[in-house]
C-alpha positions in Angstrom: -28.1 -10.2 0.9 -27.4 -10.1 4.7 -24.2 -11.6 6.0 -22.6 -12.0 9.4 -19.5 -10.1 10.6 -17.6 -13.4 10.6 -18.5 -14.0 7.0 -17.6 -10.4 6.0 -14.1 -10.6 7.7 -13.4 -14.0 6.3 -14.2 -12.8 2.8 -12.0 -9.8 3.3 -9.0 -11.9 4.5 -9.5 -14.3 1.6 -9.6 -11.3 -0.9 -6.4 -9.9 0.6 -4.6 -13.3 0.3 -4.3 -13.4 4.1 -6.6 -16.4 4.7 -3.5 -18.5 3.9 -0.6 -16.3 4.8 2.7 -16.6 2.9 1.1 -18.9 0.3 2.0 -17.0 -2.9 5.2 -18.3 -4.4 6.2 -16.7 -7.6 6.7 -13.2 -9.2 3.6 -13.8 -11.3 1.7 -14.4 -8.0 2.9 -11.0 -6.8 1.8 -9.4 -10.1 -1.6 -11.0 -9.9 -2.1 -9.7 -6.3 -1.0 -6.2 -7.2 -3.3 -6.1 -10.3 -6.2 -7.3 -8.1 -5.7 -4.7 -5.4 -4.5 -2.0 -7.8 -1.5 -0.8 -5.8 0.5 -1.1 -2.7 1.4 2.0 -0.7 5.0 3.2 -0.4 6.3 4.9 2.7 9.9 6.0 3.3 10.1 4.7 6.9 12.2 1.5 7.2 12.3 -0.1 10.7 11.6 -3.7 9.5 11.5 -3.1 5.8 9.6 -0.6 3.7 5.8 -0.8 3.7 5.5 -2.5 0.2 7.9 -5.3 1.4 6.0 -5.7 4.7 2.8 -6.0 2.7 4.3 -8.8 0.5 6.2 -10.7 3.3 2.8 -11.6 4.9 1.5 -13.0 1.6 4.5 -14.5 -0.2 6.5 -17.5 0.9 10.2 -16.9 1.3 9.7 -13.3 0.2 12.8 -11.2 -0.4 12.7 -7.4 -1.3 14.7 -8.2 -4.4 11.6 -9.8 -5.8 9.7 -6.5 -5.8 12.8 -4.6 -7.0 13.1 -6.9 -10.0 9.4 -6.4 -10.9 9.9 -2.7 -10.8 13.3 -2.1 -12.4 14.4 -5.3 -14.1 11.3 -6.8 -15.5 9.7 -3.3 -15.8 6.2 -4.6 -15.0 5.5 -2.2 -12.1 6.1 1.5 -11.7 6.3 4.1 -8.8 3.5 6.6 -9.0 0.9 8.6 -7.2 -2.3 6.7 -6.3 -3.1 6.5 -2.6 -0.2 8.7 -1.7 3.1 7.3 -3.3 2.4 3.8 -4.5 3.5 1.0 -6.7 1.2 -0.2 -9.5 1.2 -2.0 -12.9 2.9 -0.1 -15.7 0.1 -1.0 -18.1 -2.2 1.3 -16.0 0.0 4.4 -16.5 -2.4 6.1 -18.9 -5.3 5.9 -16.4 -3.3 8.0 -14.0 -2.8 10.9 -16.3 -5.5 12.9 -14.5 -4.0 11.9 -11.1 -0.6 13.2 -12.2 -2.2 16.4 -13.5 -4.1 17.0 -10.2 -1.0 16.2 -8.1 0.9 18.8 -10.2 -1.9 21.4 -9.8 -1.9 20.9 -6.1 1.7 21.9 -6.0 1.4 25.1 -8.1 0.9 27.1 -4.9 4.6 26.5 -4.3 5.4 27.1 -7.9 8.8 28.5 -8.6 10.3 30.1 -11.7 13.7 28.7 -11.0 12.3 25.2 -11.2 10.5 25.8 -14.5 13.5 27.5 -16.0 15.7 24.5 -15.2 13.3 21.9 -16.7 14.7 21.9 -20.3 18.3 21.7 -19.0 17.5 18.7 -16.9 15.6 16.9 -19.6 18.5 17.5 -22.0 21.0 16.0 -19.5 18.8 12.8 -19.3 18.6 12.6 -23.1 22.4 12.9 -23.3 23.4 10.7 -20.3 20.5 8.4 -19.7 19.1 7.8 -16.2 20.4 10.3 -13.7 20.0 11.1 -10.0 20.1 14.6 -8.4 23.8 14.5 -7.7 24.5 14.0 -11.5 23.1 17.5 -12.1 25.5 20.5 -12.0 22.9 22.6 -10.2 23.8 23.8 -6.7 21.1 26.4 -6.0 18.5 26.0 -3.4 14.8 26.8 -3.8 11.6 27.0 -1.7 9.7 23.9 -2.5 6.4 22.6 -1.4 7.8 20.7 1.6 10.4 23.3 2.5 13.8 24.4 1.4 15.3 22.0 -1.2 18.2 21.7 -3.7 17.0 23.0 -7.1 18.2 19.7 -8.7 16.0 17.6 -6.5 13.0 20.0 -6.9 13.2 19.9 -10.7 13.4 16.1 -10.8 10.4 15.9 -8.4 8.5 18.5 -10.5 9.1 16.4 -13.7 8.2 13.2 -11.8 4.9 14.6 -10.5 4.0 15.7 -14.1 4.8 12.2 -15.4 7.6 13.4 -17.7 10.2 11.3 -16.0 9.9 8.0 -14.0 12.0 6.2 -11.5 14.3 4.0 -13.7 16.0 2.2 -10.8 17.3 2.8 -7.3 20.7 2.4 -5.6 19.8 2.1 -1.9 17.3 5.0 -1.4 18.8 7.1 -4.2 16.4 7.4 -7.2 17.6 7.4 -10.8 15.2 8.9 -13.3 14.6 8.4 -17.0 12.3 10.1 -19.5 8.8 8.4 -19.4 8.9 7.8 -23.1 12.0 5.6 -22.6 10.4 3.5 -19.9 6.6 3.4 -20.5 5.3 1.6 -23.6 4.0 4.0 -26.2 0.4 2.8 -26.0 0.3 3.7 -22.4 1.5 7.3 -22.8 -1.9 8.6 -23.9 -3.3 11.3 -21.6 -7.0 11.4 -22.4 -8.6 8.2 -21.2 -11.9 9.3 -19.7 -14.9 10.6 -21.7 -16.3 12.5 -18.7 -15.7 13.3 -15.0 -18.3 10.7 -14.1 -16.4 8.0 -15.9 -13.2 9.0 -14.1 -14.7 8.9 -10.6 -16.5 5.6 -11.3 -13.1 4.1 -12.4 -11.4 5.4 -9.3 -14.1 4.5 -6.7 -14.2 1.0 -8.1 -10.4 0.7 -8.2 -10.1 1.9 -4.6 -12.8 -0.5 -3.4 -11.0 -3.3 -5.1 -7.8 -2.2 -3.3 -9.5 -3.4 -0.1 -12.1 -5.8 -1.4 -15.1 -4.8 0.8 -15.9 -1.2 1.6 -18.7 1.1 2.7 -19.8 4.4 1.1 -18.4 6.6 3.9 -15.7 9.2 4.5 -12.6 7.2 4.8 -8.8 7.2 4.5 -9.4 4.6 1.8 -10.3 7.5 -0.5 -7.0 9.4 0.0 -5.4 10.6 -3.2 -8.7 10.9 -5.2 -8.7 14.6 -5.7 -12.0 16.4 -5.5 -14.0 13.3 -4.5 -16.7 14.9 -2.5 -19.5 12.9 -0.9 -22.0 13.7 -3.6 -19.7 12.6 -6.4 -18.8 9.4 -4.4 -22.5 8.6 -3.9 -23.2 9.1 -7.6 -20.3 6.8 -8.5 -21.5 4.1 -6.1 -25.1 4.3 -7.4 -23.9 4.0 -11.0 -21.6 1.1 -10.3 -24.4 -0.7 -8.5 -26.9 -0.1 -11.4 -24.4 -1.5 -13.8 -24.1 -4.6 -11.5 -20.4 -4.0 -11.2 -20.8 -3.6 -7.4 -23.2 -5.5 -5.2 -24.5 -4.1 -1.9 -24.6 -6.3 1.2 -25.9 -5.8 4.7 -23.7 -6.9 7.6 -25.3 -7.8 10.9 -25.3 -5.2 13.6 -23.5 -2.6 11.4 -25.4 0.5 10.6 -23.8 1.0 7.1 -24.1 -1.4 4.2 -21.0 -2.6 2.4 -20.1 -3.1 -1.3 -18.0 -5.7 -3.0 -17.2 -6.4 -6.7 -20.1 -8.5 -8.1 -17.6 -11.0 -9.6 -16.7 -11.9 -6.0 -20.3 -11.7 -4.7 -21.2 -14.4 -7.1 -18.7 -16.8 -5.5 -19.2 -15.5 -1.9 -20.6 -18.7 -0.5 -17.7 -20.8 -2.0 -15.2 -18.4 -0.5 -16.6 -18.7 3.0 -17.1 -22.5 2.9 -13.5 -22.9 1.7 -11.9 -20.7 4.4 -8.9 -22.7 5.8 -9.4 -24.4 9.2 -5.6 -24.4 9.9 -4.7 -21.1 11.5 -1.4 -19.2 10.8 0.1 -16.0 12.2 1.0 -13.1 10.0 2.4 -9.7 10.8 0.5 -7.0 9.0 2.0 -3.8 7.6 0.7 -0.5 9.2 -0.2 0.7 5.7 -1.4 -2.6 4.4 -4.4 -2.4 2.0 -6.3 -4.4 4.7 -5.7 -1.5 7.1 -6.6 1.4 4.9 -10.0 1.9 6.6 -9.3 1.4 10.3 -12.9 2.2 11.3 -13.9 -0.7 9.1 -11.3 -3.0 10.8 -12.6 -2.0 14.2 -16.2 -2.7 13.2 -15.5 -6.1 11.7 -12.6 -7.4 13.9 -13.1 -5.4 17.1 -9.5 -4.3 16.7 -8.7 -0.6 17.2 -5.5 0.4 15.5 -3.7 3.7 15.2 -0.4 4.3 13.4 1.4 6.3 16.0 4.7 7.2 14.1 3.7 10.9 14.1 2.3 10.9 17.6 4.6 12.4 20.2 6.2 9.7 22.2 4.6 10.8 25.5 1.1 10.5 23.9 1.5 7.1 22.3 -0.7 4.3 23.6 1.6 1.6 22.2 4.8 2.4 20.2 6.4 4.1 17.3 6.1 1.5 14.5 3.7 -1.2 15.6 2.5 -4.2 13.6 -0.9 -5.9 14.1 -0.7 -9.7 14.6 -3.3 -11.7 12.7 -4.0 -15.3 13.8 -6.5 -17.1 11.5 -9.4 -14.6 11.3 -8.6 -12.7 14.5 -6.2 -10.0 15.5 -4.7 -11.4 18.7 -1.9 -8.9 19.4 0.4 -6.1 18.2 4.1 -5.6 18.6 6.9 -3.2 18.0 9.9 -4.7 16.2 13.1 -3.1 15.2 15.8 -4.5 12.9 19.4 -3.6 13.3 21.0 -3.9 9.9 24.6 -3.9 11.2 24.2 -6.6 13.8 21.4 -8.4 11.9 19.4 -8.5 15.1 15.6 -8.4 15.1 14.6 -6.8 18.4 11.0 -7.1 19.8 10.7 -3.9 21.9 7.2 -4.7 23.1 4.3 -7.1 22.6 0.7 -6.3 23.5 -1.9 -9.1 23.6 -5.6 -8.4 22.9 -7.9 -9.1 25.8 -9.2 -12.7 26.3 -6.5 -14.3 24.1 -5.6 -17.8 25.3 -2.0 -18.7 24.5 -2.5 -22.3 23.3 0.2 -24.6 22.1 -1.1 -24.1 18.5 -1.0 -20.3 18.8 2.5 -20.4 20.3 3.8 -22.7 17.4 2.1 -20.4 14.8 3.9 -17.4 16.3 7.2 -19.2 16.4 6.8 -20.1 12.7 5.8 -16.5 11.8 8.8 -15.1 13.7 11.1 -17.5 11.9 9.7 -16.5 8.5 10.0 -12.8 9.5 13.6 -13.2 10.4 14.3 -14.9 7.1 12.6 -12.0 5.2 14.8 -9.5 7.1 18.0 -11.5 7.0 18.1 -11.5 10.8 20.5 -13.9 12.5 19.3 -13.3 16.0 15.9 -12.6 17.7 16.0 -10.5 20.9 12.9 -10.1 23.1 11.2 -13.4 22.5 10.4 -13.6 26.2 8.1 -10.6 26.0 5.7 -12.5 23.7 4.7 -15.4 25.9 3.8 -13.4 29.0 0.0 -13.2 29.1 
């Protein structure tokens, strides 16, 4: 089937629950979304909320970070773990990631340290005796050379056990993580370690999962494949071909784009209904830098004609825009990007800068949609004042 760029991007926004921004309402809606896309990516930077919360605020009405916290640590339906980098995914998928945890551990053995291994049994015994602990609960003051630099031995041991899947994050107090033994947190039926009958089965599962994380993807080198250890192009090609032969994926041609795309066949079968039901009323949403939609930025540039680079690790003098910049989506178009900053003490949301895309006309409807999105964004952050509004409406 051949489709237009407009149809492709509309499908993609529909799949990502961004055709109708902030339309999800309940915790079960959040769970359904995460199960559909597999995971949402975690990142420790917090300028206007952590990335998972930014992902959800654009999709969930009246979203508050406590909603995600409850699903993770109160309802115990989600879990922190390695997928595409550090991520959040459903606990009932724990077993499928046994190989991911093994490979994550193997990749760290080049920084292996006997001090860490020698302290493992001691730390596990402390958890058995005391229950969930954090690094400051351990009477271990030594320092050790760890894979990201010098670290306290207590923290290194906990990280070692976490990567291996022997402990999981039980809860957090602020940014401090408290760990418990996996066997106390993960249901017994999900603690199995041998899920795949072959390497081919594993890579097919992961390629399909990662494609579903976005909804529409091409078979090219991409940041979308980050975290899938040893996925070389030949292996990826073989997985795509097998999934296509099994009619799990369907290949489509998009006008004026050299490479074909793939989508889950279950959505291909309702593709025309998805496009015809795309909402006519346009809303504005602010998109997280590491949103699933943005995982393949070359794809975004091809479909939306929107070039985006996350510049947090770019030296200030070399940045084109700013440090932590969010894309602004209006209906089915990216119309701008802006750099916000939230002051937790003063409860002020500050707009440091706003950059419009070329040929954007600031209509009354667009202005009202931006005002509504800003109001919702302030509520999500708990902001009592917005500074810099005047920067927005200067075209």
